[in-house]
C-alpha positions in Angstrom: 163.8 -137.5 209.0 166.0 -135.2 207.0 168.7 -137.8 208.4 167.2 -141.0 207.2 166.9 -139.4 203.7 170.3 -138.2 203.8 171.9 -141.4 204.9 169.5 -143.0 201.8 170.8 -140.7 199.6 174.4 -141.5 200.5 173.6 -145.2 200.2 172.4 -145.1 196.9 175.5 -143.2 195.7 177.9 -145.4 197.5 175.9 -148.6 195.6 175.8 -146.4 192.5 179.7 -146.1 192.7 180.6 -149.7 193.9 178.1 -150.5 190.8 180.5 -148.7 188.6 184.0 -150.1 189.6 185.9 -150.5 186.7 186.8 -153.9 185.3 190.0 -155.8 185.6 192.2 -155.6 182.6 192.4 -158.6 180.5 196.3 -158.3 180.4 196.2 -158.9 184.1 197.0 -162.5 185.4 194.2 -164.8 187.3 194.8 -168.1 188.9 192.8 -169.6 185.8 194.4 -168.0 182.9 197.7 -169.0 182.6 200.7 -171.9 182.8 203.7 -171.3 184.9 207.0 -173.1 183.5 210.0 -172.9 185.2 213.0 -174.0 183.4 216.3 -175.3 184.4 216.8 -174.2 188.0 219.3 -176.3 188.6 222.8 -176.3 190.2 225.2 -175.9 187.3 223.0 -173.3 185.5 223.0 -171.0 188.8 226.8 -171.3 189.2 227.5 -169.5 186.3 224.5 -167.2 187.0 225.8 -163.3 187.8 223.0 -160.8 187.2 221.7 -162.0 190.7 222.8 -163.5 193.8 222.2 -167.2 194.1 220.3 -167.3 197.5 218.0 -164.5 196.3 217.4 -166.4 193.2 216.5 -169.3 194.9 214.2 -167.4 197.1 212.4 -165.7 194.4 212.3 -168.9 192.6 210.6 -170.8 195.4 208.3 -167.7 196.4 207.0 -168.0 192.7 206.5 -171.6 192.9 204.7 -171.2 195.9 202.4 -168.5 194.8 201.4 -171.0 191.9 200.8 -173.6 194.0 198.3 -171.6 196.4 196.5 -170.7 193.6 196.1 -174.0 191.9 198.0 -172.8 188.6 199.2 -175.5 186.4 202.9 -175.8 186.3 205.3 -177.4 184.3 209.1 -178.1 185.6 211.7 -178.7 183.2 215.4 -179.2 183.6 218.4 -180.0 181.0 220.9 -182.8 181.1 219.9 -183.4 184.6 222.3 -186.4 185.0 225.0 -185.4 182.8 225.7 -182.2 183.2 223.3 -179.8 185.2 222.0 -181.9 188.2 218.5 -181.6 189.8 216.3 -179.1 189.9 216.3 -176.8 192.9 215.5 -179.2 195.8 213.2 -176.5 197.4 211.7 -176.2 194.1 210.7 -179.9 193.7 209.2 -180.0 197.1 206.9 -177.3 196.4 205.4 -179.8 193.5 206.2 -183.2 195.1 204.2 -185.0 192.6 205.5 -183.1 189.4 208.4 -184.8 187.6 210.7 -182.4 185.6 210.7 -182.9 181.8 214.4 -183.6 181.3 215.9 -182.2 177.7 218.8 -182.2 175.7 217.5 -179.1 173.6 218.5 -175.5 174.9 215.3 -174.2 174.1 212.6 -175.8 176.0 209.9 -175.3 173.2 211.6 -177.3 171.0 210.9 -180.5 173.4 207.4 -181.9 171.9 206.6 -183.4 175.5 207.0 -179.7 176.8 204.7 -178.4 173.9 202.1 -181.1 174.1 201.8 -180.4 177.8 201.2 -176.6 177.3 198.0 -177.3 174.9 197.0 -180.0 177.1 196.4 -177.6 179.5 195.1 -174.9 177.4 195.8 -171.7 178.6 197.1 -169.1 176.1 199.0 -166.8 178.7 202.4 -168.5 179.8 204.2 -167.1 182.8 207.8 -168.6 182.1 211.2 -167.7 184.3 214.4 -169.4 183.3 218.2 -169.9 183.8 219.9 -168.4 181.7 217.7 -165.7 180.6 219.4 -165.2 177.2 219.4 -168.8 176.2 216.8 -171.1 178.2 214.6 -167.9 178.6 214.7 -166.2 175.3 214.1 -169.7 173.2 210.8 -170.4 174.6 209.3 -167.0 175.3 210.0 -166.0 171.4 209.0 -169.3 170.3 205.7 -169.1 172.2 204.9 -165.8 171.1 205.3 -166.5 167.4 202.7 -169.5 168.3 200.4 -166.8 169.5 200.6 -167.0 173.4 200.6 -164.0 175.8 204.0 -164.7 177.5 205.0 -162.9 180.7 208.7 -163.6 182.3 209.5 -163.4 185.7 213.0 -161.2 185.8 214.0 -162.0 189.5 213.5 -165.6 189.5 215.7 -165.8 186.3 219.2 -165.2 185.8 221.9 -164.4 182.8 225.9 -165.0 183.3 226.1 -161.3 183.6 224.2 -158.4 183.9 224.4 -157.2 180.3 223.3 -160.3 179.0 220.0 -160.6 181.3 219.2 -157.3 180.4 219.8 -157.3 176.7 217.7 -161.0 176.5 214.8 -159.0 178.3 215.0 -156.1 176.3 214.8 -158.6 173.3 212.0 -160.5 174.9 209.8 -157.4 175.5 210.2 -156.0 172.3 208.7 -159.2 170.6 205.8 -158.9 173.0 206.8 -160.4 176.5 205.8 -159.1 179.6 208.4 -158.9 182.6 206.8 -158.8 185.8 208.4 -159.8 189.3 207.8 -162.7 191.5 206.2 -160.6 194.4 204.0 -158.9 191.8 202.8 -162.4 190.2 201.7 -163.2 193.8 199.8 -160.1 194.7 198.3 -159.9 191.0 196.7 -163.2 191.7 195.6 -162.3 194.8 194.4 -159.2 193.8 191.6 -158.5 196.6 192.8 -159.1 200.3 188.9 -159.9 200.9 189.7 -163.1 199.2 189.7 -165.2 202.3 190.1 -168.6 200.9 193.9 -167.4 200.4 194.6 -164.5 202.4 196.5 -166.5 205.1 198.7 -168.7 202.7 199.6 -165.4 200.6 200.8 -163.5 203.6 202.4 -166.4 204.6 204.6 -166.4 201.5 205.0 -162.9 201.7 206.7 -163.2 205.1 208.9 -166.0 204.1 210.1 -164.9 200.9 209.3 -160.9 200.5 212.3 -159.8 202.4 211.4 -155.9 203.9 207.7 -156.3 202.8 207.4 -159.5 204.3 208.6 -158.6 208.0 206.3 -155.4 207.7 203.4 -158.1 208.1 204.9 -159.8 210.9 205.8 -156.6 212.6 202.5 -154.7 212.4 200.4 -158.0 212.9 202.5 -158.5 215.9 202.6 -155.0 217.4 199.3 -153.9 216.6 197.2 -157.2 214.8 196.6 -155.3 211.6 195.7 -156.9 209.0 195.9 -156.4 205.3 192.9 -155.1 203.8 191.1 -154.5 207.3 189.0 -151.5 207.3 
């Protein structure tokens, strides 16, 4: 009888702890509270990028794009002078969104193209996640402009790049001073998943990690093959 009472007491305490679990912060990204904007991931822009290796940049940008696709995040693709100077969007990024036609611009500041801002307003999310080439030009422009219009902006630092480390880092500092939030592409993926018990996206998220997340992804492969391990298993 004492054992039964002890077990019941333990269950009540556990239930109370679970009921008192903290609510997620309002600053966190969710699949439904933001729009992703990928800006000028094109060959000519990548050629002059020096703050990140081009292969790593392409890998990270595809990882970011796939993350948004898995969670059905509304995504805007945009290019600058595609036909006359910069070339097409990275083909591996376009392959993630085969039905999304990039908005091709002449202005360096994406926010000054009415087609882009019109689409942002149609989607209606007050949080924006942005990645761009180059950070100091095509990143700074829309980030600062959107913040001034009341948007909460997150900048993906490792799916973006500048013509030098100084240019990239200085631009990020400027954006952060204006109120932008720096994040990485893997942080973005895991922030959207948040809980490994979310089985509907579990397989897709770990697949993206295995393909694009370097050592972490390799660790997932190793643990699964060697021990049958699974994220979140108790």
